[in-house]
FIPAVO-517730 format. One record per atom (N, C-alpha, C): residue in one letter; z, y, x. Coordinates in steps of 0.001 Angstrom, whole numbers, plus 500000, padded with zeros to 6 digits. Layout:
FIPAVO-517730
AZYX ...
//
This chain:
FIPAVO-517730
M468001767670045087 M466929768452045075 M467228770010044298 V466689770962044605 V466831772068044463 V465823772551043264 A465993773042042186 A465094773515041329 A464958775122041194 I463941775510041281 I463662777183041477 I462643777211040132 Y463116777911039163 Y462324778549037981 Y461991779946038389 T460780780272037907 T460297781704038354 T459407782086037324 D459392783580037524 D458513784307036327 D458389785636036872 G457327786305036618 G456672787517037008 G456177788288035686 S456322789560035760 S456111790378034504 S455325791811035154 S454486792310034334 S453749793566034778 S453588794185033392 R454099795408033163 R453605796243032037 R452153796919032571 G451094796565032000 G449752797036032667 G449751796102033852 N448353796085034224 N448067795554035530 N447047796298036468 P447479797560037044 P448928797416037750 P449736798380036718 G451017798380036899 G451991798944036099 G453313798626036480 P454395799304036053 P455761798546036376 P455840797252036123 G456595796405037086 G456615795165037004 G458060794437037606 G458291793243037360 G459611792688037846 G459347791218037958 Y460234790629038732 Y460148789154038806 Y461679788634038472 G461466787235037904 G462962786618037605 G463144785299038332 V464078784636038759 V464317783639039156 V465631782988039018 V465713781648038680 V466841780801038532 V466902779783039378 L467938779707040168 L468208778625041190 L469147777505040850 K468811776348040698 K469825775375040312 K469978774398041368 Y471079773863041595 Y471293772735042738 Y472830772422042428 Q473019770896042021 Q474070770434041969 Q475175770919041176 G474826771247040053 G475688772074039129 G475934773607039312 H475346774010040268 H475423775440040604 H474237776022040321 R474315777373039977 R473215778293039223 R473296779743039788 K472182780339040298 K472101781548040575 K470909782382040013 E471119783569039912 E469863784315039141 E469482785329039871 L468310785743040056 L467931786739040996 L466729787599040363 S466794788765040561 S465525789655040073 S465281791132040678 G464167791624040518 G463862792905040904 G462842793515040255 G462642794850040474 G461510795648039610 G461240796497040608 F459791797011040312 F458763797664041085 F458001798572040110 Q458006799832040617 Q457237800994039990 Q455783800784039466 L455116800205040526 L453686800091040394 L453230798597041085 T452719797517040482 T452367796446040916 T451641795496039935 T451542794279040488 T450486793343039401 T451278792024039077 N450918791630038046 N451478790491037605 N451349789274038574 N450421789173039262 N450029788215040148 N451159788173041387 R451295789576041897 R452405789734042915 R453689789277042398 M454092789646041283 M455617789449040817 M455644788119040598 E454530787341040077 E454712785865040012 E454977785019041474 L454122785617042527 L454288785093043502 L455628785466044399 L455903786706044208 L457143787212044694 L458428786625044321 A458493786259042934 A459535785147042535 A459682783943043121 V458555783309043689 V458676782165044256 V459132782251045464 I458834783483046351 I459338783815047822 I460511783952047522 V461200784628046795 V462439785224046687 V463276783820046398 G462833782925045485 G463832781834045284 G463653780994046451 L462617780932047262 L462669780166048561 L463575780577049587 E463304781966049552 E464005782733050557 E465786782898050405 A466078782308049297 A467425782464048969 A468095781198049047 L467374780134049855 L468016778626049916 L468587779078051449 K469893778392051557 K470663778633052653 K470377777681053753 S469751776711053522 S469208775697054705 S467961775419054614 E467567774860055676 E465938774465055957 E465739772834055576 K464592772602055198 K464189771156054983 K464792770756053704 Q464832771717052832 Q465163771130051482 Q464168770711050471 A464596769812049768 A463762769325048723 A463643770194047615 V462573770870047170 V462670772055046223 V461441771882045259 T461626771720043971 T460533771685042912 T460597773472042430 I459291774009042453 I459390775213041822 I458541774915040411 Y459302775406039359 Y458780775401038126 Y458203776824037698 S456857776766037531 S456220778154037339 S455021778117036073 D454887779398035499 D453893779550034580 D452619780042035139 S452828780246036632 S451736780840037096 S450557779894037840 K449728779973037108 K448433778997037494 K447939779425038929 Y447830780849039108 Y447525781542040261 Y448264781056041508 V449426780944041526 V450406780409042556 V450087779178042831 I450306778243041593 I450415776861041910 I448898776296042481 A447782776853041736 A446518776431042241 A446278776799043721 A446718778129044218 A446481778372045560 A446999777439046425 V448040776732046241 V448661775865047140 V447958774531046735 Q448251773948045478 Q447792772549045327 Q446197772413045385 E445455773339045324 E444038773174045484 E443328773533046742 G444387773993047452 G443900774275049111 G443263775815049270 W443219776700048428 W442928777725048616 W443688778637049732 L444840778475049623 L445826779048050538 L445287778668051953 L445227777423052171 L444951777059053708 L443514777678054100 S442656777718053106 S441459778344053481 S441576779804053574 W442334780321052876 W442692781977053209 W443422782046054675 L444259781183055072 L445061781392056107 L443934781231057230 K443035780382057397 K442127779864058150 K441182781315058464 K440902782130057403 K440168783351057529 K440932784624057653 D442429784258058062 D443370785442058055 D443356786386056776 F443210785707055574 F443178786412054422 F442209787509054180 K440939787226055004 K440000788908054952 K439527788801053483 G439624789863052956 G439150790135051639 G440013789796050424 K441111789149050785 K441988788456049887 K443130789620049261 K443477789711048043 K444501790359047457 K445697789701047837 N446896790525048021 N448237789821047965 N448333789317049354 A447499789644050505 A447891788822051713 A449294788971052413 D450007790268052347 D451252790360052869 D452321789348052126 L452084789296050772 L453208788172049953 L452563786701050425 W451124786290050614 W450904785083051015 W451269784667052262 R451414785930053336 R451931785570054600 R453280785341054729 R454197785887053826 R455386785713053463 R455840784473052839 F455006784106051908 F455213782710051335 F454969781636052356 W454034781812053077 W453620780526053990 W454669780470054912 K455369781563055521 K456585781429056404 K457644780560055689 V458127780809054499 V459296780257054027 V458823778972053468 Y457599778767052831 Y457047777460052192 Y457236776490053385 Q456922776787054604 Q456869775867055748 Q458183775258056111 Q459404775796055568 Q460635775688055729 Q461267774566055057 H460524774072053931 H460982773138052978 H460212772161052486 H460504771319051893 H459561770106051262 H459266770756049614 V458265771269049616 V458082771897048284 V457046771239047253 S457456771273046181 S456377770882045086 S456448771433044245 F455625771613043242 F455189772679042192 F455070771910040918 C455460772387039740 C455422771884038450 C455086773213037518 W453964772898036938 W453590774062035935 W454291773916034641 I454679774925033843 I455340774981032799 I454597775987032045 K454324775700030547 K453586776577030126 K454534777914029808 G454134779112029803 G454828780259029738 G455029780687028076 H456217781216027842 H456674781617026454 H456431780521025560 A456873779225025747 A456727778023024957 A458157777561024536 G459110778386024940 G460396778019024630 G461337777158025672 H460728777060026823 H461518776519027884 H462594777222028275 V463818776653028344 V464959777876028400 V464818778383029728 E464703778031030776 E464915778625032323 E463684779451032288 N462620779190031867 N461392779873031882 N461573781300031254 E462229780975030162 E462544782161028988 E463501783169029816 R464398782420030490 R465403783468031091 R464864784002032207 C463958783530032990 C463216784154033969 C462524785286033348 D461545785051032488 D460910786223031713 D461938787395031587 Q462962787065030856 Q464057788197030468 Q464345788953031530 L464694788174032814 L465100788915033922 L464183789622034336 A462763789364034416 A461551789984034958 A461304791229034083 V461521791011032893 V461209792277031892 V462081793262032346 Q463512792881032087 Q464667793813032082 Q464405794703033608 S464146793771034483 S463898794459036049 S463009795650036002 A461840795284035193 A460777796325035199 A461157797425034325 Q462007797314033421 Q462321798401032586 Q463565799342033162 Q464063799102034336 Q465008799960034799 Q464727801287035159 K465378801946035100 K465135803315035444 K464776803729036922 T465467802883037658 T465110803050039086 T464418801893039679 L463121801964040044 L462338800766040517 L462377801120042006 S461954799903042542 S461646800070044236 S460036800303044029 V459660800575045502 V458272800771045623 V457614799509046213 D456561798930045637 D455859797679046109 D455013798270047204 Q455552798327048600 Q454737798732049629 Q453384797892049889 G453588796806049714 G452384795840049833 G451271796310048880 Y451714796495047654 Y450534796858046854 Y450041798276047052 I451035799261047406 I450655800713047598 I449693800909048519 S449900799790049793 S449124800053051101 S447780799462050831 T447482798777049560 T446023798374049585 T445312799208048344 V445986800104047808 V445210800730046808 V444578802301047403 
//
């Protein structure tokens, strides 16, 4: 099973933001991160999950995503995402990322585990560090999906 730990961060909402991901599989470990000029915390939380899933090299993997994002986890576990899909995300924020998530989510066997943020969980703390460091870089990417909705 693949373990994916994720976190997103935004200084201001909206503001500069970043995401951090730690992937663990059979003794291997990989860290991923990125930062954006103007975005939201929810976008970074969701993007972290997407980037983690997109990093997997083969399909149909058993994956557990560990996240402190109730937004992401509830959207999947409580059926919000399926409802949004049926309505083609009409009136919903972050539709671009949810469509991207849905595409990669369907390629694997994904379960979610909520973990409390900033509670000393080693991998969650590392993801937070990656996200914050990425958001503080001098050169940040443009979050086109966010910019196109404002």
